[in-house]
Structure formats: C-alpha cells, structure tokens
C-alpha positions in Angstrom: 133.6 76.1 108.5 133.8 75.0 112.1 136.6 72.6 111.9 139.9 73.4 113.6 142.2 75.6 111.5 139.4 77.0 109.4 137.9 80.5 109.2 134.7 80.8 111.1 132.5 83.4 109.3 130.2 83.9 112.3 132.9 84.4 114.8 135.0 86.6 112.5 132.1 88.7 111.5 131.0 89.4 115.1 134.5 90.2 116.3 135.2 92.5 113.4 131.9 94.3 113.7 132.3 94.8 117.4 135.8 96.3 116.8 134.4 98.6 114.1 131.5 99.9 116.2 133.7 100.5 119.3 136.5 102.2 117.3 134.8 105.1 115.6 137.7 107.6 116.1 139.6 108.1 112.9 143.3 107.4 112.6 145.7 110.3 111.8 146.1 109.1 108.3 142.5 109.3 107.4 141.6 112.4 105.4 137.9 112.7 106.1 136.5 114.7 109.1 133.0 115.4 110.3 133.1 118.8 108.4 133.4 116.8 105.2 129.9 115.3 105.5 127.0 116.8 103.6 123.6 115.8 102.5 123.2 113.9 99.3 126.9 113.3 99.1 128.7 110.5 97.3 131.5 108.9 99.3 134.0 106.2 98.5 136.6 103.9 100.3 139.3 102.6 98.0 141.8 100.1 99.3 144.7 98.7 97.3 147.2 96.2 98.8 150.3 95.2 96.8 152.8 94.6 99.6 152.0 91.6 101.9 153.9 90.5 104.9 153.6 86.8 104.3 151.7 86.4 101.0 152.9 87.0 97.5 153.1 90.6 96.5 150.9 92.0 93.7 152.3 94.2 91.0 149.2 96.3 90.3 146.8 96.3 93.2 148.1 99.5 94.8 148.3 101.3 91.4 144.8 100.1 90.6 143.4 101.6 93.8 145.2 104.9 93.2 143.8 105.2 89.7 140.3 104.4 90.8 140.5 106.8 93.8 141.6 109.6 91.4 138.8 108.8 89.0 136.1 108.7 91.7 137.4 112.0 93.1 137.2 113.6 89.7 133.6 112.4 89.5 132.8 114.2 92.7 133.2 111.5 95.3 134.8 112.2 98.7 137.4 109.5 98.8 139.2 107.7 101.6 142.2 105.9 100.1 144.2 103.3 101.9 147.3 101.6 100.5 149.0 98.4 101.8 146.6 98.5 104.7 146.7 96.2 107.7 143.6 94.8 109.2 143.4 97.6 111.8 143.9 100.2 109.1 141.0 98.7 107.1 138.7 98.7 110.0 139.6 102.2 111.0 139.0 103.2 107.3 135.5 101.6 107.5 134.8 103.5 110.7 135.9 106.8 109.0 133.7 105.9 106.0 130.7 105.5 108.3 131.3 109.0 109.7 131.9 110.6 106.3 128.9 108.8 104.7 126.5 109.6 107.5 124.2 111.5 105.1 125.5 110.1 101.9 123.0 108.9 99.3 125.6 106.6 97.6 128.7 104.8 98.9 131.2 103.0 96.8 133.9 100.6 98.1 136.7 99.4 95.9 139.0 96.6 97.0 142.1 95.5 95.2 144.4 92.8 96.6 144.4 89.1 97.6 141.2 87.4 98.5 139.9 83.9 99.2 136.7 82.0 99.4 135.9 79.5 102.2 132.5 77.8 102.6 130.9 80.1 100.0 132.0 83.3 101.7 134.5 85.8 100.1 137.2 87.4 102.2 139.5 90.3 101.5 143.0 89.8 103.0 144.8 92.6 104.8 148.5 93.3 104.3 149.3 91.5 107.6 147.3 88.4 106.9 149.2 85.2 107.7 150.0 82.5 105.2 148.3 79.9 107.4 144.6 80.0 108.1 145.3 78.4 111.5 147.0 81.7 112.4 144.3 83.9 111.0 143.1 86.4 113.6 139.9 88.4 113.3 140.5 91.4 111.1 143.2 89.9 109.0 140.8 88.3 106.6 137.7 90.4 106.3 134.5 88.9 105.0 132.6 91.1 102.5 129.7 91.1 104.9 131.8 93.5 107.1 132.0 96.0 104.3 128.3 95.7 103.4 127.2 96.0 107.1 129.4 99.1 107.6 127.6 101.0 104.9 124.1 99.7 105.5 123.4 101.7 108.6 121.4 104.2 106.4 119.0 103.6 103.4 121.2 104.4 100.3 122.8 103.0 97.2 125.7 100.7 98.1 128.2 99.5 95.5 131.2 97.2 96.3 133.9 96.3 93.7 136.0 93.2 94.7 139.0 93.0 92.4 140.6 90.1 94.2 140.9 86.4 93.4 138.9 83.9 95.4 141.1 80.9 94.7 144.2 81.8 96.8 145.5 78.6 98.4 146.5 79.1 102.1 148.1 76.4 104.3 145.6 74.9 106.6 142.5 75.8 104.6 140.4 72.7 104.2 138.6 72.3 100.9 135.0 73.4 100.5 132.8 73.2 97.5 133.3 76.5 95.5 129.7 77.4 95.6 128.5 81.0 96.1 126.7 81.8 99.3 123.2 83.2 98.7 122.5 84.3 102.2 120.7 87.5 103.2 121.8 90.7 101.4 121.0 94.2 102.4 118.6 96.0 100.1 120.1 98.5 97.8 123.5 96.7 97.5 125.5 95.7 94.4 128.7 93.6 94.6 130.8 93.5 91.5 133.3 90.6 91.7 136.3 90.7 89.3 135.8 86.9 88.7 133.4 84.1 89.5 133.3 82.1 92.7 136.6 80.2 93.3 138.1 81.7 90.1 141.3 83.7 89.6 141.3 87.4 89.2 144.5 88.3 87.3 146.8 91.0 88.5 147.6 91.9 84.8 150.8 92.4 82.9 150.2 96.0 82.1 149.6 99.1 84.3 146.4 97.7 85.8 144.5 94.5 86.3 142.1 93.5 83.5 139.1 94.3 85.8 140.4 97.7 87.0 141.5 98.6 83.4 138.0 97.9 82.2 136.4 99.8 85.0 138.6 102.9 84.4 137.8 102.8 80.7 134.1 102.7 81.3 134.3 105.5 84.0 135.6 107.8 81.3 132.0 108.2 80.3 129.9 107.2 83.3 126.5 108.2 81.7 124.9 104.7 82.0 123.4 102.9 85.0 126.0 100.9 86.9 124.6 97.6 85.8 125.1 98.6 82.1 128.6 99.8 82.9 129.4 96.4 84.5 128.0 94.5 81.6 130.5 96.4 79.4 133.3 95.8 81.9 132.5 92.1 81.8 132.8 92.0 78.0 136.1 93.8 78.1 137.5 91.5 80.8 136.4 88.4 78.9 138.0 89.7 75.7 141.3 90.7 77.3 141.7 87.4 79.2 140.5 85.2 76.3 137.6 84.0 78.4 139.7 83.0 81.4 138.2 85.6 83.8 134.5 86.4 83.9 133.3 89.2 86.2 130.3 88.2 88.4 127.6 90.4 90.0 125.2 90.1 92.9 122.6 92.9 93.2 119.7 93.9 95.4 119.5 97.4 94.0 116.0 98.8 94.3 116.4 101.5 91.7 119.0 102.4 89.0 122.3 103.7 90.3 124.9 105.8 88.4 128.6 106.1 89.3 128.6 109.8 88.5 129.3 111.8 91.6 127.2 114.5 93.1 129.1 117.5 91.8 129.2 116.3 88.2 125.6 115.4 88.3 124.8 118.9 89.5 126.8 120.5 86.7 130.1 121.3 88.3 133.1 119.5 89.8 134.6 120.4 93.1 138.4 120.4 93.6 138.0 119.7 97.4 138.1 116.0 98.5 
C-alpha cells in the first residue's frame, strides 16, 4: 500500500476525515437542515453513481439508489439522496448526514456505483475518480472507513450497504492478495457487501442490480431483523446470478436491528422527508 502509484489508506483516510470535520456546512443541494433532526430518528444517506468522468458508466446504479431512497423514505427514514456525486459532493453529504443524525438511533448508508479493493480495504469511487490510481487524489476513492467513522460519533445502530464491485481494474494499481481486512470495527456496525472480497457485483440486465433488486424485495416486508433480511437477500442474489455473486457481511452489532423506520414502528408514516 505504500509503493508509488498506489492508494495509501492511512493518508487518504486522514485527509478525507479532516476535510469532513472542517466542512460541516451543507451544500445547497442537500435537503436536510438542523430543524429536521429529532430524537430517536432514523436517517439515511443514499448515493448512486451511474455517470463517471473517466470510468465506464453503469446502467442501474443511479436508479438503484433512487428506488432505495424512496423505499427508506416510505419506511420513515429522513433521506439524503445524492446522484452522480463527485468526491466533494459525497463528503458534503456525509457532513450533512452527521448533522441530521445528531440524535438518531439508527443510520443507514447505501452506496451504489464502482468500487475497488486494494490491500484488503474496500473503496467507493466518486463520479470524478480518475482511471489511473497514480492520479487518485484524496476524496476521489473513499474507503469504507470514512463512512463508518462519519456515523460513529454517537452510540447507535449503523448499517452500510455496499452495492459495488471490488474487482475494478485501474491502471497503476499494483496487485495485492484479495484478502479481507479484519481491522478494528466500531461497535454497533453492520456492513453488507453485494459481493465477496475481490469479487464482481453485477450491474444487472433489468431495472436494478441483483443485490438492490433483492434488497428492495425484502424491504417490502421489513418485519425481520436486518441479519435475517440479508440472509434472504443473499439467497436471492445467489439464485439470480447462478452462484456467481455471493453477498458478504461483516457485523459488530450489539443488539438486533430492524430496517423499519421510526414512524412505521410507531404506527404511522410521515409524508415529510
């Protein structure tokens, strides 16, 4: 990870985190304000990137994100939705999420787009990510650690969906063993990967990717703990891809988590989001 032309997780993580902490003001396009915060709320950040400046476009990622955002909103989540976001857009979205989720008991992040894995670390690629890793500036390829850290400032349930491949070949990326990194993980966090380490996550030939299609189907009746929902998602994805894609989970949850939002759990759904 420290050879010339490669991503340095430590340097990228620190640079992105400093940018995030010092850039709390929300951009004009973000639809969450301080008045949106409330105790025991459920908040979500959903990002879908289909149009890339230098990387192959994806047919379904943006549509996947829109559908997930709509479903989470219907379940009572306050949703920040970003489409074809640049690195700065994503970091501003994370800053807005921190403000909106100040008192939230559960936060969900859903990422759909290109990803890669280097040295055991998974990265989500912004719309303005370059095709060469030698040109990769901080904030263009965002390690999952950034997203986890951004929502770990308070004790709460944290769930991250990563519907992105981790096998995208970029010029200048030196080979690393495709072995998952089992470093420290904040308590109360679950990460649901659409595929295993170093494996492809298919964009899909239909309206949605196999992973998002399965998640949307299971969220029609979200009356089970998230780990049970994800077990069902895994089965659907394996069946729909003939075993070529197997969703993968890491969890440090301390208690069961449900994807039902606050309003539905309390017996009514709010139209405000």
